[in-house]
C-alpha positions as CSV (number, residue, x, y, z in Angstrom):
1,X,-5.6,12.5,1.1
2,X,-2.1,12.5,1.0
3,X,-0.7,9.6,-0.8
4,X,3.0,8.6,-0.5
5,X,5.3,5.6,-2.2
6,X,5.9,3.1,0.2
7,X,9.3,2.0,0.3
8,X,8.7,-1.1,2.5
9,X,7.7,-4.6,1.5
10,X,4.0,-4.8,1.4
11,X,2.2,-7.2,4.3
12,X,0.9,-9.6,1.7
13,X,3.1,-12.5,0.2
14,X,1.9,-14.4,-3.1
15,X,1.7,-18.1,-2.7
16,X,1.6,-20.9,-5.1
17,X,-1.9,-22.7,-5.5
18,X,-0.1,-25.6,-7.0
19,X,1.1,-26.9,-3.5
20,X,4.8,-26.1,-4.0
21,X,6.4,-23.7,-1.0
22,X,7.8,-20.7,-2.4
23,X,11.4,-21.5,-1.2
24,X,15.0,-20.3,-2.7
25,X,15.7,-23.9,-4.0
26,X,14.4,-23.5,-7.5
27,X,16.4,-23.5,-10.2
28,X,18.4,-20.3,-11.3
29,X,16.0,-17.7,-12.6
30,X,16.1,-16.3,-15.7
31,X,16.9,-12.7,-16.6
32,X,13.5,-11.1,-16.6
33,X,12.1,-7.5,-17.0
34,X,8.7,-6.4,-16.2
35,X,6.7,-3.3,-17.3
36,X,3.3,-2.3,-15.1
37,X,0.9,0.8,-15.5
38,X,-2.1,1.5,-13.1
39,X,-4.6,3.7,-13.7
40,X,-6.7,4.4,-10.0
41,X,-9.7,7.0,-10.5
42,X,-11.8,7.8,-7.5
43,X,-14.8,9.9,-7.4
44,X,-15.1,12.4,-4.3
45,X,-17.7,14.5,-2.8
46,X,-18.7,17.5,-5.1
47,X,-17.9,15.9,-8.5
48,X,-14.2,15.8,-7.7
49,X,-12.0,13.2,-8.7
50,X,-8.4,12.0,-7.8
51,X,-6.3,10.5,-10.4
52,X,-3.2,8.5,-9.7
53,X,-1.3,6.9,-12.7
54,X,1.3,4.5,-11.3
55,X,4.3,3.5,-14.2
56,X,6.9,0.9,-12.8
57,X,9.7,-1.1,-14.3
58,X,11.4,-3.9,-12.8
59,X,14.5,-5.6,-14.3
60,X,16.6,-8.3,-12.8
61,X,19.9,-9.7,-14.1
62,X,21.7,-12.9,-13.1
63,X,25.4,-11.9,-12.6
64,X,26.9,-15.7,-11.3
65,X,25.1,-19.0,-10.6
66,X,23.6,-17.9,-7.4
67,X,23.2,-14.2,-7.8
68,X,20.8,-11.7,-9.4
69,X,21.2,-7.9,-9.5
70,X,17.6,-6.2,-9.5
71,X,16.9,-2.6,-10.6
72,X,13.4,-1.0,-10.2
73,X,11.6,2.4,-10.7
74,X,8.3,3.3,-10.1
75,X,6.2,6.8,-10.2
76,X,3.2,8.2,-9.4
77,X,1.6,11.1,-11.4
78,X,-1.4,12.6,-9.1
79,X,-4.0,15.1,-9.6
80,X,-7.2,15.9,-8.3
81,X,-9.0,17.8,-5.2
82,X,-8.8,17.6,-1.7
83,X,-10.8,19.3,1.3
84,X,-8.1,22.0,2.4
85,X,-10.4,22.2,6.0
86,X,-11.6,19.4,7.9
87,X,-14.9,20.9,8.9
88,X,-18.9,20.3,8.0
89,X,-18.3,22.1,5.0
90,X,-15.3,20.6,3.7
91,X,-16.7,20.5,0.2
92,X,-16.8,23.8,-0.2
93,X,-13.2,24.4,0.9
94,X,-11.9,22.0,-2.0
95,X,-8.5,22.5,-3.6
96,X,-7.2,21.5,-6.6
97,X,-3.6,19.8,-6.6
98,X,-1.4,18.1,-8.9
99,X,1.8,15.8,-7.6
100,X,4.9,13.7,-9.0
101,X,6.8,11.5,-7.1
102,X,9.1,8.7,-7.8
103,X,11.7,5.9,-6.5
104,X,14.2,3.7,-7.6
105,X,15.2,0.5,-5.9
106,X,18.6,-1.5,-6.2
107,X,18.8,-5.0,-4.9
108,X,20.8,-8.0,-4.8
109,X,19.8,-11.4,-4.2
110,X,21.5,-14.4,-3.3
111,X,20.0,-18.1,-3.5
112,X,21.5,-21.3,-2.6
113,X,20.0,-25.2,-2.6
114,X,17.2,-24.3,0.1
115,X,18.2,-20.6,1.2
116,X,17.9,-17.2,0.0
117,X,19.0,-13.8,1.1
118,X,18.7,-10.5,-0.6
119,X,19.6,-6.9,0.2
120,X,18.0,-4.0,-1.5
121,X,18.0,0.2,-1.2
122,X,15.4,2.4,-2.3
123,X,15.0,6.3,-2.8
124,X,12.1,8.2,-3.4
125,X,11.7,11.8,-4.0
126,X,8.7,14.3,-4.3
127,X,8.7,18.1,-3.8
128,X,8.2,17.8,0.0
129,X,9.0,14.4,1.1
130,X,12.1,12.6,1.0
131,X,12.6,8.6,1.8
132,X,15.6,6.4,1.9
133,X,15.2,2.8,3.0
134,X,17.3,-0.2,3.1
135,X,15.9,-3.8,3.4
136,X,17.3,-7.3,4.0
137,X,15.3,-10.5,3.7
138,X,16.1,-14.4,4.1
139,X,13.8,-17.4,3.5
140,X,15.1,-21.4,4.0
141,X,13.2,-24.5,3.2
142,X,13.2,-26.8,6.2
143,X,14.1,-30.9,5.1
144,X,11.7,-32.3,3.0
145,X,11.0,-28.7,1.3
146,X,7.6,-28.6,2.7
147,X,7.7,-25.9,4.9
148,X,9.5,-22.4,4.2
149,X,10.6,-20.0,6.7
150,X,10.7,-16.0,5.7
151,X,12.1,-12.9,7.6
152,X,12.5,-9.3,6.5
153,X,13.3,-6.1,7.8
154,X,13.3,-2.5,6.7
155,X,14.3,0.8,7.8
156,X,13.1,4.1,6.4
157,X,14.9,7.3,6.6
158,X,12.4,9.8,5.7
159,X,12.2,13.6,5.7
160,X,8.6,15.4,5.5
161,X,8.8,19.4,4.7
162,X,6.7,21.4,7.1
163,X,5.9,24.9,8.0
164,X,8.2,25.9,10.8
165,X,5.7,25.9,13.9
166,X,8.0,25.2,16.3
167,X,7.2,28.0,18.8
168,X,3.5,27.5,18.9
169,X,0.9,25.5,20.4
170,X,-1.2,23.0,18.7
171,X,-4.4,25.6,18.3
172,X,-2.0,28.1,16.7
173,X,0.0,26.1,14.0
174,X,-0.7,27.0,10.5
175,X,-0.4,24.8,7.7
176,X,1.2,24.8,4.1
177,X,-0.8,25.7,1.2
178,X,-0.8,24.2,-2.3
179,X,0.3,27.9,-3.4
180,X,3.2,27.6,-1.1
181,X,4.5,24.5,-2.5
182,X,4.4,25.8,-6.1
183,X,6.8,28.6,-4.6
184,X,10.5,28.6,-5.8
185,X,12.7,27.7,-2.9
186,X,10.1,27.5,-0.2
187,X,11.3,23.9,0.9
188,X,15.1,25.1,1.6
189,X,14.3,27.1,4.1
190,X,13.4,31.0,2.8
191,X,10.9,32.8,4.3
192,X,7.4,32.3,2.7
193,X,5.0,35.3,1.9
194,X,3.6,35.0,5.5
195,X,7.0,35.0,7.3
196,X,7.5,32.0,8.5
197,X,9.9,29.5,7.3
198,X,10.0,25.8,6.3
199,X,11.8,23.1,8.0
200,X,12.5,19.2,7.3
201,X,10.8,16.8,10.1
202,X,12.4,13.6,10.7
203,X,10.1,10.2,10.4
204,X,12.1,7.0,11.0
205,X,10.0,3.6,10.2
206,X,11.2,0.3,11.6
207,X,9.6,-2.6,9.5
208,X,10.0,-6.5,10.1
209,X,7.8,-9.3,9.3
210,X,8.1,-13.4,10.0
211,X,6.5,-15.7,7.4
212,X,5.7,-19.7,7.5
213,X,4.4,-21.0,4.7
214,X,3.3,-24.7,4.4
215,X,2.6,-27.6,2.2
216,X,-0.7,-29.1,3.7
217,X,-1.1,-31.8,1.0
218,X,0.2,-32.0,-2.8
219,X,-3.1,-29.7,-3.7
220,X,-2.9,-27.5,-0.6
221,X,-0.7,-24.8,0.6
222,X,-1.1,-22.3,3.4
223,X,0.6,-19.5,5.3
224,X,0.8,-17.5,8.0
225,X,2.6,-14.0,8.6
226,X,3.2,-11.7,11.2
227,X,3.6,-7.9,10.4
228,X,4.7,-4.9,13.1
229,X,6.2,-1.4,12.3
230,X,7.1,1.2,14.6
231,X,7.1,4.9,13.8
232,X,8.8,8.1,15.0
233,X,8.6,11.6,14.0
234,X,6.6,13.8,12.1
235,X,3.4,11.8,10.7
236,X,0.8,14.6,10.0
237,X,-0.1,16.1,6.8
238,X,1.4,19.3,6.5
239,X,-1.4,20.8,4.4
240,X,-4.3,19.5,6.3
241,X,-6.1,21.9,8.6
242,X,-8.6,21.1,11.0
243,X,-11.6,23.4,12.2
244,X,-11.5,23.1,16.2
245,X,-13.6,25.4,18.3
246,X,-13.7,27.9,15.5
247,X,-10.1,27.8,14.5
248,X,-8.7,26.1,11.7
249,X,-5.4,24.7,13.2
250,X,-2.6,22.1,11.2
251,X,-3.9,18.6,11.7
252,X,-1.8,17.3,15.3
253,X,-0.8,14.0,15.2
254,X,1.0,11.9,18.0
255,X,4.9,10.9,17.0
256,X,5.0,7.6,17.9
257,X,2.9,4.8,16.3
258,X,3.0,1.1,17.0
259,X,1.6,-1.4,14.2
260,X,1.1,-5.2,14.2
261,X,-1.0,-7.4,12.0
262,X,-1.6,-11.4,11.6
263,X,-2.5,-12.7,8.5
264,X,-3.7,-16.6,7.7
265,X,-4.0,-17.4,3.9
266,X,-4.4,-21.0,2.5
267,X,-5.2,-22.1,-1.4
268,X,-6.3,-25.5,-2.8
269,X,-5.7,-26.6,-6.1
270,X,-8.8,-28.5,-7.6
271,X,-7.0,-30.7,-10.6
272,X,-10.9,-31.9,-11.6
273,X,-11.6,-28.6,-13.0
274,X,-8.4,-26.7,-13.5
275,X,-9.3,-24.2,-11.2
276,X,-7.9,-23.1,-7.4
277,X,-9.7,-21.2,-4.5
278,X,-8.1,-19.3,-1.6
279,X,-8.9,-17.4,1.2
280,X,-7.4,-14.5,3.6
281,X,-7.9,-13.5,6.5
282,X,-6.2,-10.5,8.2
283,X,-6.3,-8.8,11.7
284,X,-4.6,-4.9,12.4
285,X,-4.1,-3.0,15.6
286,X,-2.1,-0.1,16.8
287,X,-1.2,2.2,19.2
288,X,-3.7,4.7,18.0
289,X,-6.4,2.9,18.5
290,X,-7.5,1.4,15.1
291,X,-8.6,-2.0,14.6
292,X,-9.3,-3.6,11.3
293,X,-10.0,-6.8,9.9
294,X,-10.0,-8.0,6.1
295,X,-11.5,-11.1,4.5
296,X,-10.7,-12.0,0.9
297,X,-11.7,-15.0,-1.5
298,X,-10.0,-15.9,-5.0
299,X,-10.9,-17.9,-7.4
300,X,-8.3,-18.9,-10.4
301,X,-9.7,-20.8,-13.5
302,X,-7.1,-21.9,-16.5
303,X,-8.7,-22.1,-19.6
304,X,-5.9,-24.3,-21.8
305,X,-2.6,-24.1,-20.9
306,X,-2.1,-20.1,-21.8
307,X,-5.1,-17.9,-20.0
308,X,-6.0,-18.2,-16.5
309,X,-8.9,-16.1,-15.1
310,X,-8.8,-14.6,-11.5
311,X,-11.9,-13.2,-9.8
312,X,-11.5,-11.6,-6.2
313,X,-13.7,-10.0,-3.4
314,X,-12.8,-8.3,-0.2
315,X,-14.2,-6.9,2.7
316,X,-12.5,-4.5,5.0
317,X,-13.7,-2.6,8.2
318,X,-11.8,-0.4,10.7
319,X,-12.8,1.8,13.9
320,X,-11.2,5.3,14.0
321,X,-8.4,6.2,16.0
322,X,-8.9,7.3,20.0
323,X,-8.8,11.0,19.0
324,X,-10.5,11.0,16.1
325,X,-13.5,13.1,15.9
326,X,-16.8,13.9,13.3
327,X,-16.1,17.5,12.0
328,X,-19.1,19.0,13.9
329,X,-17.8,17.7,17.2
330,X,-14.3,19.1,16.8
331,X,-16.1,22.3,16.0
332,X,-18.7,22.1,18.8
333,X,-16.5,20.3,21.2
334,X,-13.2,20.9,21.0
335,X,-10.5,18.2,20.5
336,X,-10.1,14.5,21.9
337,X,-7.0,15.5,24.2
338,X,-4.0,17.1,22.6
339,X,-4.4,15.5,19.1
340,X,-7.0,16.3,16.4
341,X,-7.2,15.2,12.3
342,X,-9.1,14.6,9.7
343,X,-7.6,11.7,7.9
344,X,-10.5,9.5,7.1
345,X,-7.9,6.6,6.9
346,X,-8.0,7.5,11.0
347,X,-11.8,7.3,10.6
348,X,-14.5,4.5,10.9
349,X,-14.5,2.7,7.6
350,X,-15.9,0.0,5.5
351,X,-14.7,-0.9,2.1
352,X,-15.7,-3.4,-0.3
353,X,-14.0,-4.4,-3.7
354,X,-14.2,-6.9,-6.2
355,X,-12.6,-7.4,-9.4
356,X,-10.9,-9.7,-12.2
357,X,-7.7,-10.4,-13.8
358,X,-7.1,-12.2,-17.2
359,X,-3.4,-13.7,-17.5
360,X,-1.8,-15.1,-20.5
361,X,0.8,-16.9,-19.6
362,X,3.3,-18.7,-22.1
363,X,6.6,-20.6,-21.4
364,X,9.3,-22.1,-23.3
365,X,9.1,-26.0,-24.6
366,X,10.2,-28.3,-26.8
367,X,9.1,-26.2,-30.0
368,X,11.2,-22.9,-29.1
369,X,11.3,-20.1,-27.7
370,X,8.2,-18.0,-27.0
371,X,7.5,-15.3,-29.6
372,X,10.7,-16.5,-30.8
373,X,13.1,-14.9,-28.0
374,X,11.6,-15.5,-24.5
375,X,12.0,-18.3,-22.2
376,X,8.4,-17.0,-20.8
377,X,6.1,-14.5,-21.1
378,X,3.1,-13.1,-18.5
379,X,0.7,-10.7,-19.6
380,X,-2.0,-9.5,-17.3
381,X,-4.9,-7.1,-17.5
382,X,-7.0,-6.3,-14.3
383,X,-10.1,-4.5,-13.5
384,X,-11.2,-3.6,-9.7
385,X,-13.9,-1.5,-8.4
386,X,-14.1,-0.3,-4.9
387,X,-17.1,0.9,-2.7
388,X,-17.0,2.8,0.5
389,X,-19.3,3.5,3.6
390,X,-17.9,5.9,6.0
391,X,-19.4,5.4,9.1
392,X,-20.2,7.9,12.0
393,X,-17.2,8.1,14.7
394,X,-18.4,6.0,17.6
395,X,-19.2,3.1,15.1
396,X,-16.9,0.3,16.7
397,X,-19.2,-2.7,15.4
398,X,-16.5,-3.6,12.7
399,X,-19.4,-4.9,10.4
400,X,-17.9,-6.0,7.1
401,X,-21.7,-5.5,5.6
402,X,-21.3,-2.0,6.5
403,X,-23.4,0.2,8.0
404,X,-27.1,-0.5,8.7
405,X,-26.6,-3.5,6.1
406,X,-26.4,-0.4,3.3
407,X,-22.7,-1.1,2.4
408,X,-23.1,-3.3,-0.9
409,X,-26.4,-1.7,-2.1
410,X,-24.2,2.0,-3.4
411,X,-25.7,2.5,-6.8
412,X,-22.4,4.4,-7.5
413,X,-18.5,3.4,-7.8
414,X,-16.2,5.2,-5.7
415,X,-13.5,4.5,-7.3
416,X,-11.5,2.2,-10.0
417,X,-8.3,0.4,-10.8
418,X,-7.4,-0.3,-14.3
419,X,-3.8,-2.2,-14.5
420,X,-1.9,-3.6,-17.6
421,X,1.7,-5.5,-16.6
422,X,3.9,-7.8,-19.2
423,X,6.6,-9.5,-17.8
424,X,9.3,-11.5,-20.3
425,X,12.1,-13.4,-19.0
426,X,14.9,-14.3,-21.0
């Protein structure tokens, strides 16, 4: 599986459980600094693991009464093994790999009494992928400050390194190998040991999102978000091969993909127990035939003024892309038209996730600053466990309980996530 830094806004937007819309009319923010480290560990077939360590640093500085300058740096350190050929014996073709990617963001935000506007730019790099994105976002509180409208747009200008297969048919195209990736100069157009050069292929991504956040009551807030994106360019994994009718060819995907998602959220504060509950429902569809549904529940419990415990559970289900087949049928029947892939993100999939996050929250009061220096300190520790159920191609039931009801009965964790973060405002 190929992972890349996301250089555009995530579709989800946090909303406050206490019933106050997150408008731009709040008081001028303090300077802040955030440190976050996330560790992801996934168990794969054949006793191999995928490990990702993700450090992130955020800094926000006020440069005027209503202006904030932000700087962010994030990285992924990836190691593990992945099947080099999508086939019935994929485990035996697993290849060890490691990778390092990083991205930096600069943003400028402007806030007024009832509205806000932001601009940002991000540049991300790894040895075979370059990404440049620019983003703009705005939000406004309607009169009464019970309704907030937000709109954002991002444009990505990405480039992916690939073997120069331009003169070959889909079944003749050869994939890059991990060994070639480590070869000095292979990504600058020089000939490799097999005599064919490499090229940089363009990928553009346009992403837009519109969000309405509404205070339903003094203790309840709801949100509706519409997300869409259009991708144009090279979208295949240049390393992934698929065994099709006895030929191991580089996977072949369409050059255009449209995505759309609609998300609804609601959170309710419970004063009697000093807690809150929340729910999320999200529907997704794209032009490749992938459809998915996500259901999520949250429970928040305060202990005193400083400790907040959150429990979260999520169920996810999707069907496969129209051109996806199980490896056996690619080998025996051939591709479904022109395209073929071994990407499990385009396969039928069920996923369950559950976890908890403990937060320590301290804010400045009449007795003075937090830890003698800060106006606010937020410390988070999070643990989540993931279970997968990879269904057979053609299973379009979208059953959140999993195939044959066995989804939640697996004894072995498929993946775990650990996260530690610290936010300090001064």
